[in-house]
C-alpha angles and dihedrals in degrees: 000000000000120000117241110246140185125198109217119188149165134195115236120201093220131085118281089240093055092049093045093048092052099040094044092059107091091205088067094058096094089057095059113005105068089154089062110031150000097184129023128191138168117229120182091338095310124107120230131181140188105233141167084265093055127256110346137183118230127205119190135200110253117265108279144171095239101072094249111159098170114158138175123222114207116195124211087257089062093250108144126202120194113214118196113207133169141186106212120192114237113177110297090342136043145225121239111208126190121188109214114201122200110239119223113274094018114145121227089251093050091049092049091048090050090051091049091051093050092047090050090052092050090049090051090051089051095049094044094052096040093054092048 
């Protein structure tokens, strides 16, 4: 059975490389990803964050030239959620696209709230980088 997905995005009036460089640095997450983390730290080569879901482990796609910002969020329970994310060049700016997947057992309201939180994070990323 296919997972329900939503593609959430925002256009950022900065180069794709600038956006990728900023967004791919886990230490910048607290500045723009309130839905994911308020504090990020690296312990023995693994990234951890304090989040609204409790302490989580984060695993990131290796640095790359394609704008791939995929990351996996691993909850304390061991449940892992893969999150596809891309920075796509568009003229002098770029589009940041996050693919939100509905987790099993998620209510419509929970899924909508998750989508709202992701969109708010993308909007924060946009505003933060455009004012820089």
